[in-house]
C-alpha positions as CSV (number, residue, x, y, z in Angstrom):
1,M,-18.1,-130.2,-55.3
2,R,-20.4,-128.4,-52.9
3,T,-23.3,-126.6,-54.6
4,Y,-25.3,-123.8,-53.2
5,P,-29.0,-124.0,-53.2
6,R,-31.0,-121.8,-55.5
7,L,-32.3,-118.5,-54.1
8,P,-36.1,-118.8,-52.9
9,G,-38.6,-117.2,-55.3
10,A,-39.0,-113.7,-53.7
11,A,-35.2,-113.3,-53.0
12,A,-34.4,-114.5,-56.6
13,R,-36.8,-112.1,-58.2
14,I,-35.8,-109.1,-56.5
15,S,-32.1,-109.8,-57.1
16,L,-32.7,-110.4,-60.7
17,I,-34.7,-107.2,-61.1
18,L,-32.0,-105.3,-59.2
19,W,-29.0,-106.5,-61.3
20,A,-30.8,-106.7,-64.6
21,F,-32.0,-103.2,-64.4
22,G,-28.4,-102.0,-63.5
23,Y,-26.8,-103.8,-66.4
24,V,-29.6,-102.7,-68.8
25,L,-29.0,-99.2,-67.6
26,V,-25.3,-99.4,-68.3
27,A,-25.8,-101.0,-71.7
28,L,-28.1,-98.1,-72.7
29,L,-25.7,-95.5,-71.3
30,A,-22.6,-97.0,-73.2
31,S,-24.7,-97.1,-76.5
32,M,-25.6,-93.5,-76.1
33,L,-22.0,-92.6,-75.7
34,G,-21.0,-94.3,-78.8
35,R,-19.6,-97.4,-77.4
36,G,-21.3,-99.9,-79.8
37,S,-25.0,-100.7,-80.1
38,F,-27.3,-101.5,-77.2
39,L,-27.5,-105.1,-78.2
40,L,-23.6,-105.4,-78.2
41,Q,-23.3,-103.8,-74.9
42,F,-26.2,-105.9,-73.5
43,L,-24.5,-109.1,-74.7
44,I,-21.4,-107.9,-73.0
45,Q,-23.2,-107.4,-69.7
46,T,-24.9,-110.8,-69.7
47,P,-21.9,-112.8,-68.4
48,L,-21.4,-110.1,-65.7
49,L,-25.0,-110.4,-64.8
50,V,-24.7,-114.1,-64.3
51,I,-21.7,-113.9,-62.2
52,A,-23.2,-111.2,-60.0
53,L,-26.3,-113.4,-59.4
54,A,-24.0,-116.4,-58.5
55,Q,-22.3,-114.3,-55.9
56,V,-25.6,-113.0,-54.7
57,A,-26.7,-116.7,-54.2
58,V,-23.6,-117.3,-52.1
59,I,-24.4,-114.1,-49.9
60,H,-28.0,-115.4,-49.6
61,V,-26.7,-118.6,-48.1
62,L,-24.7,-116.8,-45.6
63,W,-27.6,-114.7,-44.9
64,R,-29.9,-117.7,-44.2
65,R,-27.2,-119.4,-42.1
66,F,-26.4,-116.5,-39.8
67,A,-29.7,-114.6,-39.9
68,A,-30.5,-115.8,-36.3
69,R,-27.1,-114.4,-35.0
70,A,-26.7,-111.2,-33.2
71,P,-26.6,-108.1,-35.5
72,M,-23.0,-107.5,-34.3
73,I,-22.0,-110.8,-35.9
74,L,-24.4,-110.8,-38.9
75,W,-23.8,-107.4,-40.4
76,P,-20.1,-107.4,-40.4
77,L,-20.1,-110.7,-41.8
78,L,-22.4,-109.7,-44.7
79,A,-20.3,-106.4,-45.2
80,L,-17.1,-108.4,-45.6
81,A,-19.0,-110.8,-48.0
82,C,-20.4,-107.9,-50.0
83,L,-16.9,-106.1,-50.3
84,T,-15.4,-109.4,-51.3
85,A,-18.0,-110.0,-53.9
86,G,-17.7,-106.4,-55.0
87,A,-14.0,-106.9,-55.6
88,I,-14.5,-110.0,-57.6
89,Q,-17.1,-108.4,-59.7
90,S,-14.9,-105.4,-60.3
91,A,-12.0,-107.5,-61.4
92,V,-14.0,-109.4,-63.8
93,D,-15.8,-106.2,-65.2
94,L,-12.6,-104.4,-65.8
95,G,-10.7,-107.5,-67.0
96,L,-13.4,-108.3,-69.5
97,Y,-13.4,-104.8,-71.0
98,V,-9.6,-104.7,-71.2
99,W,-9.7,-108.0,-73.0
100,L,-12.4,-107.1,-75.5
101,T,-10.4,-103.7,-76.2
102,R,-7.3,-105.6,-77.1
103,A,-8.9,-108.4,-78.9
104,F,-11.8,-106.7,-80.8
105,F,-12.4,-103.1,-80.1
106,P,-9.1,-101.1,-80.0
107,A,-11.1,-97.8,-80.3
108,W,-12.3,-98.3,-76.7
109,A,-8.9,-97.9,-75.3
110,A,-9.4,-94.2,-74.3
111,W,-12.1,-95.2,-71.8
112,T,-11.0,-98.7,-70.6
113,T,-7.8,-97.6,-69.2
114,I,-7.3,-98.9,-65.6
115,D,-6.2,-96.6,-62.9
116,A,-6.6,-96.1,-59.2
117,S,-9.7,-93.9,-59.6
118,R,-11.5,-96.2,-62.0
119,I,-10.7,-99.2,-59.7
120,G,-12.1,-97.3,-56.7
121,F,-15.2,-96.1,-58.5
122,V,-16.2,-99.6,-59.8
123,L,-15.4,-101.3,-56.5
124,I,-17.5,-98.8,-54.5
125,L,-20.4,-99.2,-57.0
126,Y,-20.4,-102.9,-57.0
127,S,-19.8,-103.3,-53.3
128,W,-22.9,-100.8,-52.7
129,T,-25.0,-102.7,-54.9
130,F,-24.2,-106.1,-53.2
131,C,-25.0,-104.4,-49.8
132,L,-28.2,-103.1,-51.3
133,N,-29.1,-106.7,-52.3
134,A,-28.4,-108.0,-48.9
135,T,-30.4,-105.2,-47.3
136,L,-33.3,-106.3,-49.5
137,F,-33.0,-109.8,-48.1
138,W,-33.4,-108.4,-44.5
139,A,-36.5,-106.5,-45.7
140,L,-38.1,-109.6,-47.2
141,R,-37.3,-111.5,-44.1
142,S,-38.9,-108.9,-42.0
143,E,-42.0,-108.8,-44.2
144,E,-42.3,-112.6,-43.9
145,A,-41.9,-112.4,-40.1
146,A,-44.7,-109.8,-40.0
147,K,-47.0,-111.9,-42.2
148,A,-46.2,-115.1,-40.1
149,Q,-47.0,-113.0,-36.8
150,R,-50.2,-111.9,-38.2
151,R,-51.3,-115.5,-39.2
152,R,-50.3,-116.6,-35.7
153,A,-52.4,-113.9,-34.2
154,A,-55.5,-114.8,-36.4
155,Q,-55.1,-118.5,-35.6
156,A,-54.5,-117.6,-31.8
157,E,-57.7,-115.6,-32.0
158,A,-59.7,-118.5,-33.5
159,V,-58.2,-121.0,-31.1
160,A,-58.9,-118.7,-28.1
161,Q,-62.5,-118.6,-29.1
162,D,-62.7,-122.5,-29.4
163,A,-61.1,-122.8,-26.0
164,R,-63.6,-120.2,-24.5
165,I,-66.4,-122.4,-25.9
166,E,-64.8,-125.5,-24.5
167,A,-64.3,-123.8,-21.1
168,L,-67.9,-122.7,-21.0
169,R,-69.0,-126.1,-22.1
170,F,-67.3,-127.7,-18.9
171,Q,-68.3,-125.0,-16.6
172,L,-71.9,-125.4,-17.5
173,N,-71.6,-129.2,-17.5
174,P,-74.9,-130.4,-15.8
175,H,-73.0,-133.1,-13.9
176,F,-70.6,-130.5,-12.5
177,L,-73.4,-128.1,-11.5
178,F,-75.5,-130.9,-10.1
179,N,-72.7,-132.2,-7.8
180,T,-71.9,-128.6,-6.7
181,L,-75.5,-127.7,-6.1
182,N,-76.2,-131.0,-4.4
183,A,-73.3,-130.4,-2.1
184,I,-74.6,-126.9,-1.2
185,S,-78.1,-128.4,-0.5
186,S,-76.6,-131.0,1.9
187,L,-74.8,-128.2,3.7
188,V,-78.2,-126.4,4.2
189,I,-80.1,-129.5,5.4
190,T,-77.5,-130.0,8.0
191,H,-77.6,-126.5,9.1
192,R,-74.1,-125.6,8.1
193,N,-75.2,-122.4,6.5
194,A,-71.9,-120.5,6.7
195,E,-70.3,-123.2,4.7
196,A,-73.2,-123.4,2.2
197,E,-72.9,-119.6,1.7
198,A,-69.2,-119.7,1.2
199,M,-69.7,-122.6,-1.3
200,T,-72.3,-120.6,-3.2
201,S,-70.1,-117.7,-3.2
202,R,-67.2,-119.9,-4.7
203,L,-69.4,-121.2,-7.4
204,A,-70.7,-117.8,-8.4
205,S,-67.1,-116.5,-8.4
206,F,-66.0,-119.3,-10.6
207,L,-68.9,-118.9,-13.0
208,R,-68.4,-115.1,-13.1
209,T,-64.9,-115.4,-14.0
210,S,-65.5,-117.8,-16.7
211,F,-68.0,-115.5,-18.4
212,D,-66.1,-112.3,-17.7
213,T,-62.7,-113.3,-19.0
214,D,-61.8,-112.4,-22.5
215,P,-60.0,-115.5,-23.9
216,K,-58.1,-113.3,-26.5
217,Q,-56.3,-111.3,-23.7
218,P,-53.6,-112.8,-21.4
219,I,-54.1,-112.6,-17.7
220,S,-51.8,-112.6,-14.8
221,L,-50.8,-115.9,-13.3
222,A,-52.2,-114.7,-10.1
223,D,-55.7,-114.6,-11.6
224,E,-55.3,-117.9,-13.4
225,L,-54.3,-119.6,-10.1
226,A,-57.2,-117.9,-8.3
227,T,-59.7,-119.4,-10.8
228,I,-58.0,-122.8,-10.4
229,E,-58.2,-122.4,-6.7
230,S,-61.9,-121.6,-6.7
231,Y,-62.6,-124.6,-8.9
232,L,-60.6,-127.0,-6.5
233,D,-62.4,-125.5,-3.6
234,I,-65.7,-126.5,-5.1
235,E,-64.4,-130.0,-6.0
236,G,-63.0,-130.2,-2.4
237,V,-66.6,-130.3,-1.1
238,R,-67.4,-133.4,-3.3
239,F,-64.3,-135.2,-2.5
240,G,-63.5,-134.1,1.0
241,E,-60.2,-135.5,2.4
242,R,-59.7,-137.4,-0.9
243,L,-58.6,-134.2,-2.4
244,H,-55.4,-132.6,-1.4
245,V,-54.0,-129.4,-3.2
246,T,-50.7,-127.6,-3.1
247,L,-50.1,-124.2,-5.0
248,D,-46.5,-123.2,-5.2
249,C,-45.8,-119.9,-7.0
250,P,-43.0,-117.5,-6.1
251,P,-44.3,-113.8,-5.6
252,D,-42.3,-112.4,-8.4
253,L,-44.0,-114.7,-10.9
254,L,-47.5,-113.8,-9.9
255,S,-47.7,-111.0,-12.4
256,A,-46.5,-113.2,-15.3
257,L,-48.8,-113.1,-18.2
258,V,-50.5,-116.5,-19.3
259,P,-53.4,-117.4,-21.7
260,S,-56.6,-117.5,-19.8
261,F,-57.9,-120.9,-18.8
262,I,-54.8,-122.5,-19.9
263,L,-54.4,-124.7,-16.8
264,Q,-58.1,-125.5,-16.4
265,P,-58.0,-128.8,-18.7
266,L,-54.9,-130.0,-16.8
267,V,-56.5,-129.6,-13.3
268,E,-59.7,-130.9,-14.6
269,N,-57.8,-134.1,-15.8
270,A,-56.1,-134.6,-12.5
271,V,-59.4,-134.4,-10.6
272,K,-61.2,-136.8,-13.0
273,Y,-58.4,-139.3,-13.5
274,A,-56.4,-139.2,-10.1
275,V,-58.8,-138.2,-7.5
276,A,-62.2,-139.4,-8.6
277,P,-61.3,-143.2,-9.1
278,S,-59.2,-143.6,-6.0
279,R,-60.8,-144.4,-2.5
280,L,-57.6,-142.8,-1.0
281,G,-57.8,-139.7,-3.2
282,A,-54.8,-138.0,-4.6
283,T,-52.7,-134.8,-4.3
284,I,-53.0,-132.2,-7.0
285,G,-49.9,-129.8,-7.1
286,V,-49.5,-126.8,-9.3
287,A,-46.2,-125.1,-9.2
288,A,-44.6,-122.2,-11.3
289,R,-41.0,-121.6,-11.9
290,Q,-38.8,-119.4,-13.9
291,V,-36.3,-121.4,-16.2
292,G,-34.0,-118.8,-17.7
293,G,-36.5,-116.5,-19.9
294,E,-39.1,-119.1,-19.7
295,L,-42.1,-119.5,-17.5
296,A,-42.8,-123.4,-16.5
297,I,-46.1,-124.3,-15.0
298,C,-46.3,-127.9,-13.7
299,V,-49.6,-129.6,-12.8
300,K,-48.9,-132.9,-11.1
301,D,-51.1,-135.5,-9.4
302,T,-50.2,-138.6,-7.4
303,G,-52.8,-140.8,-9.1
304,R,-52.2,-144.1,-11.0
305,G,-50.1,-142.2,-13.7
306,C,-52.6,-143.1,-16.6
307,A,-52.1,-140.7,-19.4
308,A,-55.2,-138.7,-18.8
309,P,-56.3,-137.6,-22.3
310,S,-58.6,-134.7,-21.4
311,V,-62.2,-133.7,-20.9
312,G,-64.4,-136.7,-21.8
313,G,-61.3,-138.8,-22.7
314,T,-61.1,-137.6,-26.1
315,G,-57.7,-135.9,-26.0
316,V,-59.3,-132.6,-27.0
317,G,-58.1,-130.8,-23.9
318,L,-54.4,-131.5,-24.2
319,R,-54.5,-130.9,-27.9
320,N,-56.3,-127.6,-27.6
321,I,-53.7,-126.5,-25.1
322,R,-50.8,-127.4,-27.5
323,T,-52.6,-125.6,-30.4
324,R,-53.1,-122.4,-28.3
325,L,-49.4,-122.3,-27.2
326,A,-48.2,-122.9,-30.7
327,A,-50.5,-120.2,-32.1
328,L,-49.4,-117.7,-29.4
329,Y,-45.8,-118.3,-28.9
330,G,-44.7,-120.5,-31.9
331,P,-41.9,-123.1,-31.0
332,A,-41.4,-121.3,-27.7
333,G,-44.9,-122.4,-26.3
334,R,-45.3,-126.0,-25.6
335,L,-46.9,-128.7,-23.4
336,E,-44.9,-131.5,-22.0
337,T,-46.6,-134.5,-20.5
338,A,-45.4,-137.6,-18.6
339,A,-47.2,-140.6,-17.1
340,R,-45.4,-142.5,-14.3
341,D,-46.4,-145.1,-11.6
342,T,-46.5,-142.2,-9.2
343,G,-48.7,-139.9,-11.2
344,F,-49.2,-137.8,-14.2
345,T,-47.3,-134.6,-14.8
346,A,-48.2,-131.8,-17.4
347,T,-45.8,-128.9,-17.8
348,V,-46.8,-125.7,-19.7
349,R,-43.8,-123.8,-21.0
350,L,-44.1,-120.3,-22.5
351,P,-41.9,-117.1,-22.7
352,L,-41.8,-115.2,-19.5
353,H,-43.5,-111.8,-19.8
354,L,-44.4,-109.8,-16.7
355,A,-47.4,-107.4,-16.6
356,I,-46.3,-103.8,-16.5
357,P,-48.0,-102.0,-13.4
358,S,-50.2,-99.1,-14.4
359,P,-48.8,-95.7,-13.6
360,G,-49.6,-94.4,-10.1
361,V,-50.7,-97.9,-9.0
362,G,-48.7,-99.2,-6.0
């Protein structure tokens, strides 16, 4: 025989309080009207309480199973379940009192007569109470969802701050700065002043962006790609023709909102593990696509296909990305990686949200 799981703590407590209060109130009113003592009436209500809670458990199972469905499916189904439970509870209630009257308390016959109005009143009362109980399940679920959202927001803020520190650690890496400044020096020595000035401007822009960007706020994909492009321009001076870059983003996705510096560790890995070790160099491609209601950003290189762990080879970079996505978007945010002979691919997937233009801007 199939058994239904017990109600979770909060739902069980609120259901018990609701129904126990109702039946205690009925027992108190009945005793005040001279229909036996309060203890007698309470004992009579006890089996009705047990049956009501058993039906509530069944309704809760239905609620949990269909809670993710559309309201047009969920609420009519729950209304039907509550009406059915109300009919069952009414039949048990009325039948119990008729049996007690005939078997033990014939003096109760005057107020246990069953007619259409009595049936209608009891049915409405019980159905309404079951519907109230189901509404309380919805309220509990909404409260739990709000708490979970607050926890994710707090976690996202902490993770974003860690990512900020990690990004700054990389951006101020002495090795990176040394190579960049050495490249600028070489340009100056060879009297390629215009190129040196452009390179200095790129470095300044890249560092300014890293300091000015608030890691707790999403930025447009256009800004994220601009930062990546500035970084790759700087690395392009180091590697020359060994570094090939392709950026592919449809215009309508440029306003998509993404976490700041979410692509930086992926592009850095591609440079470090695909371009740097190869005499022939490699191509790094960044492509954005809309897949249903999802934004997918793919960073792909044509290196040896080694599973580049992250900055310094410790796996921290990829792990931080996964943690940030999970904190910000839950299961809807994820990082997928694949290493093949033709290169390494990392794809960031997150819900697609477009920035809303400010009024009067256009």
